C-alpha positions as CSV (number, residue, x, y, z in Angstrom):
1,V,0.0,0.0,0.0
2,A,1.5,3.3,-1.1
3,L,1.7,5.8,1.8
4,A,-1.6,7.7,2.4
5,S,-0.2,10.1,5.0
6,G,3.0,11.5,6.4
7,Q,5.2,14.5,6.4
8,G,8.7,15.5,5.4
9,H,10.7,16.2,2.4
10,F,10.8,12.6,1.1
11,L,7.1,11.7,1.1
12,G,6.8,12.4,-2.6
13,T,9.9,10.4,-3.4
14,V,8.8,7.4,-1.4
15,R,5.3,7.4,-2.9
16,K,6.8,7.7,-6.4
17,S,9.1,4.7,-5.7
18,Q,6.2,2.7,-4.3
19,L,3.9,3.4,-7.2
20,E,6.6,2.7,-9.9
21,L,7.6,-0.6,-8.3
22,N,7.2,-3.3,-11.0
23,L,7.3,-6.9,-9.6
24,P,5.9,-9.8,-11.5
25,N,3.7,-11.0,-8.6
26,G,3.1,-7.7,-6.9
27,R,0.7,-4.8,-7.0
28,C,0.8,-1.4,-5.4
29,V,-2.4,0.0,-4.1
30,D,-2.5,3.8,-3.7
31,A,-4.2,4.9,-0.4
32,Y,-3.6,8.6,-1.0
33,G,-6.6,10.7,-0.3
34,V,-8.4,8.3,2.0
35,P,-9.8,9.8,5.3
36,L,-7.3,10.1,8.1
37,S,-7.9,10.1,11.8
38,T,-7.4,13.2,13.9
39,D,-3.6,12.5,14.2
40,Y,-3.3,12.9,10.4
41,V,-1.3,9.7,10.2
42,H,-3.6,6.7,10.8
43,L,-6.5,5.7,8.6
44,T,-10.0,5.9,9.8
45,T,-12.1,2.8,9.9
46,Q,-13.9,3.9,6.7
47,A,-10.5,4.3,5.0
48,Q,-9.3,0.9,6.1
49,V,-12.4,-0.7,4.6
50,R,-11.8,1.3,1.3
51,V,-8.1,0.2,1.2
52,G,-9.2,-3.4,1.9
53,K,-11.5,-3.3,-1.1
54,L,-8.7,-1.9,-3.2
55,L,-6.4,-4.7,-2.0
56,A,-9.0,-7.3,-2.9
57,K,-9.5,-5.8,-6.4
58,A,-5.7,-5.9,-6.9
59,F,-5.5,-9.5,-5.7
60,Y,-8.2,-10.6,-8.1
61,S,-6.5,-8.8,-11.0
62,F,-3.9,-11.5,-11.2
63,D,-4.4,-14.1,-13.9
64,S,-5.7,-17.4,-12.6
65,A,-3.8,-19.4,-15.2
């Protein structure tokens, strides 16, 4: 899961690296923009559910052959 939150000078660099990672049996799910809790770091329950659905969709995108 690509970072959804964080601070600092390297957040963009880390996210770019995560999103550009190309592994034969891997997928990167982008969590950017999901609702964050009041600490602006952790995901809300609603966000966790959304990310879970994105992860399931990524999992099922693999060929079954």
